[in-house]
N, CA, C and O atoms as a GROMACS GRO file, in nm:
protein
  272
    1UNK      N    1   0.085  -0.118   0.000
    1UNK     CA    2   0.000   0.000   0.000
    1UNK      C    3   0.089   0.124   0.000
    1UNK      O    4   0.194   0.127   0.065
    2UNK      N    5   0.046   0.224  -0.073
    2UNK     CA    6   0.122   0.347  -0.085
    2UNK      C    7   0.038   0.465  -0.039
    2UNK      O    8  -0.083   0.469  -0.059
    3UNK      N    9   0.107   0.562   0.023
    3UNK     CA   10   0.039   0.681   0.073
    3UNK      C   11   0.103   0.804   0.012
    3UNK      O   12   0.225   0.810  -0.006
    4UNK      N   13   0.020   0.902  -0.020
    4UNK     CA   14   0.069   1.027  -0.076
    4UNK      C   15   0.143   1.106   0.033
    4UNK      O   16   0.103   1.105   0.150
    5UNK      N   17   0.250   1.175  -0.006
    5UNK     CA   18   0.322   1.263   0.086
    5UNK      C   19   0.302   1.407   0.040
    5UNK      O   20   0.235   1.432  -0.060
    6UNK      N   21   0.362   1.502   0.113
    6UNK     CA   22   0.341   1.644   0.080
    6UNK      C   23   0.380   1.675  -0.064
    6UNK      O   24   0.306   1.742  -0.136
    7UNK      N   25   0.496   1.627  -0.105
    7UNK     CA   26   0.542   1.648  -0.243
    7UNK      C   27   0.469   1.549  -0.332
    7UNK      O   28   0.487   1.428  -0.318
    8UNK      N   29   0.388   1.598  -0.424
    8UNK     CA   30   0.302   1.511  -0.505
    8UNK      C   31   0.379   1.424  -0.604
    8UNK      O   32   0.321   1.334  -0.665
    9UNK      N   33   0.508   1.450  -0.621
    9UNK     CA   34   0.588   1.367  -0.711
    9UNK      C   35   0.621   1.232  -0.649
    9UNK      O   36   0.668   1.140  -0.717
   10UNK      N   37   0.597   1.219  -0.518
   10UNK     CA   38   0.638   1.099  -0.446
   10UNK      C   39   0.522   1.037  -0.370
   10UNK      O   40   0.424   1.103  -0.336
   11UNK      N   41   0.536   0.907  -0.345
   11UNK     CA   42   0.447   0.835  -0.255
   11UNK      C   43   0.535   0.751  -0.162
   11UNK      O   44   0.649   0.720  -0.195
   12UNK      N   45   0.481   0.715  -0.048
   12UNK     CA   46   0.556   0.633   0.047
   12UNK      C   47   0.495   0.494   0.052
   12UNK      O   48   0.374   0.477   0.069
   13UNK      N   49   0.581   0.394   0.037
   13UNK     CA   50   0.539   0.255   0.052
   13UNK      C   51   0.527   0.229   0.201
   13UNK      O   52   0.625   0.242   0.275
   14UNK      N   53   0.409   0.192   0.247
   14UNK     CA   54   0.383   0.175   0.390
   14UNK      C   55   0.466   0.060   0.448
   14UNK      O   56   0.518   0.071   0.559
   15UNK      N   57   0.477  -0.049   0.374
   15UNK     CA   58   0.547  -0.167   0.426
   15UNK      C   59   0.698  -0.144   0.438
   15UNK      O   60   0.756  -0.172   0.542
   16UNK      N   61   0.761  -0.094   0.331
   16UNK     CA   62   0.906  -0.078   0.333
   16UNK      C   63   0.949   0.063   0.378
   16UNK      O   64   1.066   0.087   0.406
   17UNK      N   65   0.852   0.154   0.384
   17UNK     CA   66   0.876   0.295   0.418
   17UNK      C   67   0.963   0.366   0.315
   17UNK      O   68   1.021   0.470   0.344
   18UNK      N   69   0.973   0.308   0.196
   18UNK     CA   70   1.051   0.369   0.089
   18UNK      C   71   0.974   0.486   0.029
   18UNK      O   72   0.851   0.484   0.019
   19UNK      N   73   1.048   0.588  -0.011
   19UNK     CA   74   0.991   0.703  -0.080
   19UNK      C   75   1.007   0.678  -0.229
   19UNK      O   76   1.119   0.663  -0.278
   20UNK      N   77   0.897   0.672  -0.302
   20UNK     CA   78   0.900   0.634  -0.443
   20UNK      C   79   0.861   0.751  -0.532
   20UNK      O   80   0.766   0.824  -0.504
   21UNK      N   81   0.937   0.767  -0.640
   21UNK     CA   82   0.908   0.871  -0.738
   21UNK      C   83   0.799   0.820  -0.831
   21UNK      O   84   0.808   0.708  -0.881
   22UNK      N   85   0.696   0.900  -0.854
   22UNK     CA   86   0.584   0.858  -0.939
   22UNK      C   87   0.593   0.915  -1.080
   22UNK      O   88   0.502   0.894  -1.161
   23UNK      N   89   0.701   0.986  -1.112
   23UNK     CA   90   0.717   1.047  -1.243
   23UNK      C   91   0.771   0.944  -1.342
   23UNK      O   92   0.890   0.910  -1.337
   24UNK      N   93   0.686   0.894  -1.430
   24UNK     CA   94   0.725   0.789  -1.525
   24UNK      C   95   0.826   0.837  -1.627
   24UNK      O   96   0.911   0.758  -1.671
   25UNK      N   97   0.820   0.963  -1.667
   25UNK     CA   98   0.918   1.013  -1.765
   25UNK      C   99   1.058   1.015  -1.704
   25UNK      O  100   1.156   0.985  -1.773
   26UNK      N  101   1.069   1.050  -1.576
   26UNK     CA  102   1.199   1.045  -1.509
   26UNK      C  103   1.249   0.902  -1.496
   26UNK      O  104   1.368   0.876  -1.511
   27UNK      N  105   1.158   0.810  -1.470
   27UNK     CA  106   1.195   0.669  -1.462
   27UNK      C  107   1.247   0.619  -1.596
   27UNK      O  108   1.350   0.551  -1.602
   28UNK      N  109   1.177   0.652  -1.703
   28UNK     CA  110   1.220   0.610  -1.836
   28UNK      C  111   1.354   0.672  -1.873
   28UNK      O  112   1.439   0.607  -1.934
   29UNK      N  113   1.373   0.798  -1.838
   29UNK     CA  114   1.500   0.867  -1.864
   29UNK      C  115   1.613   0.798  -1.787
   29UNK      O  116   1.722   0.777  -1.842
   30UNK      N  117   1.589   0.763  -1.662
   30UNK     CA  118   1.688   0.693  -1.580
   30UNK      C  119   1.725   0.559  -1.644
   30UNK      O  120   1.842   0.523  -1.651
   31UNK      N  121   1.623   0.485  -1.689
   31UNK     CA  122   1.648   0.354  -1.750
   31UNK      C  123   1.729   0.368  -1.878
   31UNK      O  124   1.818   0.287  -1.905
   32UNK      N  125   1.700   0.472  -1.958
   32UNK     CA  126   1.775   0.495  -2.082
   32UNK      C  127   1.921   0.528  -2.052
   32UNK      O  128   2.012   0.479  -2.119
   33UNK      N  129   1.943   0.613  -1.950
   33UNK     CA  130   2.081   0.648  -1.911
   33UNK      C  131   2.156   0.525  -1.862
   33UNK      O  132   2.273   0.504  -1.894
   34UNK      N  133   2.087   0.444  -1.783
   34UNK     CA  134   2.149   0.322  -1.729
   34UNK      C  135   2.186   0.226  -1.842
   34UNK      O  136   2.294   0.167  -1.840
   35UNK      N  137   2.097   0.211  -1.940
   35UNK     CA  138   2.123   0.125  -2.055
   35UNK      C  139   2.241   0.178  -2.137
   35UNK      O  140   2.327   0.102  -2.180
   36UNK      N  141   2.244   0.310  -2.157
   36UNK     CA  142   2.353   0.372  -2.232
   36UNK      C  143   2.486   0.352  -2.161
   36UNK      O  144   2.587   0.321  -2.224
   37UNK      N  145   2.488   0.368  -2.029
   37UNK     CA  146   2.612   0.349  -1.953
   37UNK      C  147   2.657   0.203  -1.961
   37UNK      O  148   2.776   0.176  -1.967
   38UNK      N  149   2.563   0.112  -1.961
   38UNK     CA  150   2.595  -0.029  -1.973
   38UNK      C  151   2.661  -0.057  -2.108
   38UNK      O  152   2.760  -0.129  -2.116
   39UNK      N  153   2.605   0.001  -2.214
   39UNK     CA  154   2.661  -0.017  -2.348
   39UNK      C  155   2.799   0.046  -2.359
   39UNK      O  156   2.890  -0.011  -2.420
   40UNK      N  157   2.816   0.163  -2.300
   40UNK     CA  158   2.946   0.230  -2.301
   40UNK      C  159   3.050   0.146  -2.228
   40UNK      O  160   3.163   0.131  -2.274
   41UNK      N  161   3.012   0.091  -2.114
   41UNK     CA  162   3.104   0.006  -2.038
   41UNK      C  163   3.141  -0.119  -2.117
   41UNK      O  164   3.257  -0.161  -2.116
   42UNK      N  165   3.044  -0.177  -2.187
   42UNK     CA  166   3.071  -0.295  -2.268
   42UNK      C  167   3.168  -0.262  -2.381
   42UNK      O  168   3.260  -0.339  -2.409
   43UNK      N  169   3.148  -0.149  -2.446
   43UNK     CA  170   3.238  -0.105  -2.554
   43UNK      C  171   3.378  -0.082  -2.499
   43UNK      O  172   3.477  -0.123  -2.561
   44UNK      N  173   3.388  -0.017  -2.384
   44UNK     CA  174   3.520   0.008  -2.325
   44UNK      C  175   3.590  -0.122  -2.288
   44UNK      O  176   3.711  -0.134  -2.305
   45UNK      N  177   3.515  -0.219  -2.238
   45UNK     CA  178   3.573  -0.350  -2.206
   45UNK      C  179   3.623  -0.419  -2.332
   45UNK      O  180   3.730  -0.480  -2.331
   46UNK      N  181   3.546  -0.411  -2.440
   46UNK     CA  182   3.588  -0.471  -2.566
   46UNK      C  183   3.713  -0.403  -2.620
   46UNK      O  184   3.803  -0.470  -2.672
   47UNK      N  185   3.720  -0.271  -2.608
   47UNK     CA  186   3.839  -0.199  -2.652
   47UNK      C  187   3.961  -0.246  -2.575
   47UNK      O  188   4.068  -0.267  -2.633
   48UNK      N  189   3.946  -0.262  -2.446
   48UNK     CA  190   4.056  -0.307  -2.362
   48UNK      C  191   4.100  -0.449  -2.401
   48UNK      O  192   4.219  -0.478  -2.408
   49UNK      N  193   4.004  -0.536  -2.425
   49UNK     CA  194   4.037  -0.673  -2.464
   49UNK      C  195   4.109  -0.677  -2.598
   49UNK      O  196   4.204  -0.753  -2.616
   50UNK      N  197   4.064  -0.594  -2.693
   50UNK     CA  198   4.129  -0.589  -2.824
   50UNK      C  199   4.272  -0.538  -2.808
   50UNK      O  200   4.364  -0.588  -2.873
   51UNK      N  201   4.292  -0.440  -2.723
   51UNK     CA  202   4.427  -0.387  -2.698
   51UNK      C  203   4.516  -0.494  -2.637
   51UNK      O  204   4.634  -0.505  -2.674
   52UNK      N  205   4.462  -0.573  -2.546
   52UNK     CA  206   4.540  -0.682  -2.486
   52UNK      C  207   4.576  -0.787  -2.591
   52UNK      O  208   4.688  -0.838  -2.591
   53UNK      N  209   4.483  -0.819  -2.679
   53UNK     CA  210   4.509  -0.915  -2.786
   53UNK      C  211   4.617  -0.860  -2.879
   53UNK      O  212   4.708  -0.933  -2.919
   54UNK      N  213   4.608  -0.734  -2.912
   54UNK     CA  214   4.705  -0.669  -2.999
   54UNK      C  215   4.844  -0.675  -2.937
   54UNK      O  216   4.941  -0.708  -3.005
   55UNK      N  217   4.854  -0.643  -2.810
   55UNK     CA  218   4.982  -0.646  -2.740
   55UNK      C  219   5.040  -0.788  -2.738
   55UNK      O  220   5.159  -0.808  -2.761
   56UNK      N  221   4.956  -0.885  -2.711
   56UNK     CA  222   4.999  -1.025  -2.709
   56UNK      C  223   5.047  -1.068  -2.846
   56UNK      O  224   5.149  -1.137  -2.858
   57UNK      N  225   4.975  -1.030  -2.950
   57UNK     CA  226   5.015  -1.065  -3.087
   57UNK      C  227   5.150  -1.002  -3.122
   57UNK      O  228   5.234  -1.064  -3.187
   58UNK      N  229   5.170  -0.878  -3.080
   58UNK     CA  230   5.297  -0.811  -3.106
   58UNK      C  231   5.412  -0.884  -3.036
   58UNK      O  232   5.521  -0.897  -3.093
   59UNK      N  233   5.389  -0.930  -2.916
   59UNK     CA  234   5.492  -1.005  -2.843
   59UNK      C  235   5.522  -1.136  -2.915
   59UNK      O  236   5.639  -1.174  -2.929
   60UNK      N  237   5.419  -1.204  -2.959
   60UNK     CA  238   5.437  -1.331  -3.030
   60UNK      C  239   5.515  -1.308  -3.159
   60UNK      O  240   5.608  -1.383  -3.189
   61UNK      N  241   5.479  -1.206  -3.235
   61UNK     CA  242   5.549  -1.175  -3.359
   61UNK      C  243   5.695  -1.138  -3.333
   61UNK      O  244   5.784  -1.175  -3.409
   62UNK      N  245   5.718  -1.066  -3.225
   62UNK     CA  246   5.854  -1.029  -3.189
   62UNK      C  247   5.938  -1.153  -3.157
   62UNK      O  248   6.052  -1.165  -3.201
   63UNK      N  249   5.881  -1.244  -3.082
   63UNK     CA  250   5.951  -1.368  -3.045
   63UNK      C  251   5.979  -1.451  -3.170
   63UNK      O  252   6.087  -1.508  -3.185
   64UNK      N  253   5.880  -1.458  -3.258
   64UNK     CA  254   5.897  -1.538  -3.380
   64UNK      C  255   6.002  -1.477  -3.473
   64UNK      O  256   6.078  -1.550  -3.537
   65UNK      N  257   6.008  -1.346  -3.479
   65UNK     CA  258   6.108  -1.281  -3.565
   65UNK      C  259   6.249  -1.296  -3.508
   65UNK      O  260   6.346  -1.299  -3.584
   66UNK      N  261   6.261  -1.304  -3.377
   66UNK     CA  262   6.391  -1.324  -3.314
   66UNK      C  263   6.444  -1.464  -3.337
   66UNK      O  264   6.565  -1.485  -3.342
   67UNK      N  265   6.356  -1.560  -3.353
   67UNK     CA  266   6.395  -1.699  -3.370
   67UNK      C  267   6.449  -1.725  -3.512
   67UNK      O  268   6.514  -1.827  -3.534
   68UNK      N  269   6.424  -1.639  -3.605
   68UNK     CA  270   6.468  -1.661  -3.743
   68UNK      C  271   6.610  -1.626  -3.765
   68UNK      O  272   6.660  -1.639  -3.876
   0.00000   0.00000   0.00000
């Protein structure tokens, strides 16, 4: 059960006593930002992995060229 508080943008959950925002556009905006940050983090992780692969390949090529 939820009860209205003085600020009409919020309601209070009686059981958990949590203050909840009732603005759906803010919720959707938050979810979009969170999704975008997740995608950015994934891209950054992929960039780092590619850089590690590149460095490893360079080391392998260096070792192979020294053996000739």
